[in-house]
C-alpha positions in Angstrom: -12.0 11.6 9.3 -8.6 10.0 8.5 -8.2 6.4 9.5 -5.2 4.5 10.6 -3.2 2.1 8.5 -3.1 -1.0 10.8 -2.6 -4.7 9.9 -4.9 -7.3 11.4 -2.8 -10.4 11.4 -3.0 -12.5 14.5 -0.2 -14.8 13.4 2.2 -11.9 13.4 1.5 -11.0 17.0 4.6 -12.5 18.6 6.1 -11.5 22.0 9.2 -9.3 21.5 8.6 -8.8 17.8 9.2 -5.3 16.4 6.2 -3.1 16.3 5.8 0.3 14.6 3.2 2.9 15.2 0.3 2.7 12.8 0.3 5.4 10.0 -2.6 7.6 9.1 -4.4 7.2 5.7 -3.5 10.8 4.8 -2.1 11.8 1.4 -0.3 14.8 2.9 1.5 12.6 5.4 2.3 10.0 2.7 3.7 12.6 0.4 5.9 14.1 3.1 7.0 10.6 4.1 8.1 9.5 0.6 9.6 12.9 -0.2 11.8 12.7 2.9 13.0 9.3 1.7 14.0 10.7 -1.7 11.0 10.6 -4.1 10.4 13.7 -6.3 6.8 14.7 -6.2 6.1 14.9 -9.9 3.8 12.0 -8.8 2.0 12.2 -5.5 -0.7 10.7 -3.4 -4.3 12.0 -3.4 -7.6 11.1 -2.0 -10.2 9.1 -4.0 -13.4 10.6 -2.8 -15.7 7.9 -4.2 -16.0 5.1 -6.8 -18.7 6.4 -9.1 -17.7 7.7 -12.5 -18.0 11.4 -11.7 -15.7 11.1 -8.7 -13.2 8.9 -10.5 -13.1 11.5 -13.2 -11.7 13.9 -10.6 -8.6 11.7 -10.0 -5.6 13.1 -11.8 -4.1 11.0 -14.6 -2.1 9.0 -15.1 -3.0 7.0 -12.0 -0.4 4.3 -11.4 -1.3 2.8 -8.0 -4.2 2.5 -5.6 -4.0 2.1 -1.9 -7.0 0.6 -0.1 -7.5 0.7 3.7 -10.2 -1.7 4.7 -11.6 -3.5 7.7 -10.6 -7.2 7.8 -13.3 -9.7 8.6 -13.7 -13.5 8.3 -15.3 -13.0 4.9 -12.0 -11.8 3.6 -10.4 -15.1 4.5 -13.2 -16.9 2.7 -12.6 -14.8 -0.4 -8.9 -15.3 -0.6 -9.1 -18.5 -2.4 -11.3 -17.2 -5.2 -8.7 -15.5 -7.3 -6.0 -17.2 -9.3 -4.0 -16.7 -12.5 -0.6 -16.1 -13.7 1.6 -13.8 -11.6 3.9 -11.5 -13.5 7.6 -12.0 -12.7 8.1 -8.3 -13.1 6.2 -7.4 -9.9 8.1 -6.0 -7.0 6.7 -7.8 -3.9 7.9 -7.6 -0.3 6.6 -9.6 2.7 5.5 -7.8 5.9 7.4 -9.0 8.9 7.1 -6.0 11.2 3.8 -5.4 13.1 1.9 -2.2 12.2 4.1 -1.8 9.1 1.3 -2.4 6.5 1.2 1.4 5.6 4.9 1.4 4.7 4.7 -1.9 2.9 1.8 -0.6 0.8 3.8 2.5 -0.1 6.8 0.4 -1.0 4.6 -1.8 -3.2 3.2 1.3 -4.9 6.6 2.9 -5.5 8.5 -0.3 -6.3 6.1 -1.2 -9.1 6.0 2.3 -10.6 9.7 3.0 -10.8 9.5 3.7 -14.6 7.3 6.7 -13.9 8.9 7.9 -10.6 12.1 9.8 -9.9 14.3 9.3 -6.9 17.1 11.5 -5.7 20.6 10.1 -6.1 21.9 8.8 -2.8 18.4 8.7 -1.3 17.0 5.8 0.8 14.4 4.8 -1.8 16.8 4.8 -4.8 19.3 2.7 -2.8 16.8 0.3 -1.4 15.2 -0.5 -4.7 18.6 -1.0 -6.3 19.8 -3.2 -3.5 16.7 -5.4 -3.4 15.7 -5.6 -7.1 17.1 -9.2 -7.4 16.0 -10.4 -3.9 13.0 -12.6 -3.2 10.1 -11.2 -1.1 11.4 -12.6 2.2 14.9 -11.3 1.6 13.5 -7.9 0.9 11.6 -8.0 4.2 14.8 -8.8 6.1 16.6 -5.9 4.3 13.8 -3.5 5.2 14.0 -4.6 8.9 17.7 -3.7 9.0 17.2 -0.1 7.6 17.0 2.4 10.4 16.2 5.2 8.0 12.8 3.7 7.0 11.8 2.8 10.6 12.7 6.3 11.8 10.8 7.9 8.9 7.8 5.7 9.6 7.8 6.6 13.3 8.1 10.3 12.5 5.2 10.2 9.9 3.1 8.1 12.3 3.0 11.1 14.7 1.8 13.5 12.1 -1.6 13.9 10.5 -5.1 14.8 11.8 -5.9 11.9 14.2 -4.6 11.1 17.6 -1.4 9.1 17.5 -2.3 5.6 18.7 -0.2 3.5 21.1 2.2 1.0 19.6 0.2 -1.9 21.0 -3.2 -0.7 20.0 -5.1 -3.1 17.7 -7.4 -1.8 14.9 -9.0 -4.2 12.6 -8.0 -2.2 9.5 -5.5 -3.3 6.9 -3.7 -1.5 4.0 -3.0 -3.0 0.6 -1.9 -1.8 -2.8 -3.2 -2.4 -6.4 -1.0 -1.9 -9.5 -1.2 -2.7 -13.2 1.6 -4.9 -14.6 2.0 -6.7 -17.9 -1.7 -6.6 -18.8 -3.3 -7.5 -15.4 -4.3 -5.7 -12.2 -2.6 -7.1 -9.0 -3.3 -6.9 -5.3 -0.1 -6.6 -3.2 -0.5 -7.5 0.4 2.7 -8.3 2.4 0.9 -10.6 4.7 -0.1 -12.9 1.9 2.2 -15.5 0.3 2.2 -13.8 -3.1 0.5 -11.2 -5.3 -3.2 -11.8 -6.3 -4.2 -11.5 -9.9 -7.5 -9.7 -10.3 -7.8 -10.1 -14.0 -7.0 -8.2 -17.2 -6.3 -4.5 -17.2 -4.3 -1.8 -19.0 -2.7 1.5 -18.0 -5.7 3.4 -19.4 -8.3 1.2 -17.6 -6.4 0.7 -14.4 -8.3 3.3 -12.2 -11.7 1.8 -13.3 -10.5 -1.7 -12.8 -9.0 -0.9 -9.3 -12.3 0.7 -8.4 -14.1 -2.5 -9.4 -11.9 -4.6 -7.2 -12.3 -2.1 -4.3 -16.1 -2.4 -4.7 -15.7 -6.2 -4.4 -14.0 -5.7 -1.0 -16.8 -3.4 0.1 -19.4 -5.8 -1.0 -18.2 -8.4 1.5 -19.8 -6.4 4.3 -22.3 -3.8 3.0 -22.9 -2.5 6.5 -19.2 -1.5 6.8 -18.1 2.0 5.9 -14.5 2.2 7.1 -12.9 2.3 3.7 -10.2 4.8 2.6 -8.8 4.9 -1.0 -5.7 6.8 -2.0 -4.3 7.1 -5.5 -0.7 7.6 -6.7 -1.0 10.0 -9.7 0.7 12.6 -11.7 0.8 15.8 -9.6 -1.5 18.5 -10.8 
């Protein structure tokens, strides 16, 4: 069943801080969300049903971004220091400053780093936001996002759609939503609650899906008894 996109970041739990409703990890909801904000659906979100070769072969190509919803544990904090490497200056990275916004932050990371493949309507929120923030740093982009009523309203509307019961604004779920993209010869993890992108090693456009699957399996291996993982791909629309 669909799971909710919910950050698990105790440091961000501040009295009076803005909170959004968690989104559902549902490609249909995601596609309606980004379409309403101005993205043409020649690319769209689709479920990744599994990580073995037969199921990955069912994912439409080209695949340009992967979204992973996973349960956060103490083992994740231990693993954070394991990756290093050069960070491409061409990545679009935005910090998460609004509680329960990790779904929207993940979508922005996916779209913002795939602008060469995507098409946005003239005058739309997405086209305007990416143009306005292209030369900002990640913290400045976060402030710009907080000030945009269009995105918060679209998020709230999308959070009330889907197949699961809409949670309360203050509900806590230990699930978090991140994005993987290929840029300049490497695969990167983009998580707005972290200080910067994480380089997960060499990759290419052709090998991106398999490399993203490898990194997702590394997340899963941290707790083999855990099954609450959802993977969604941004791909060319069939």
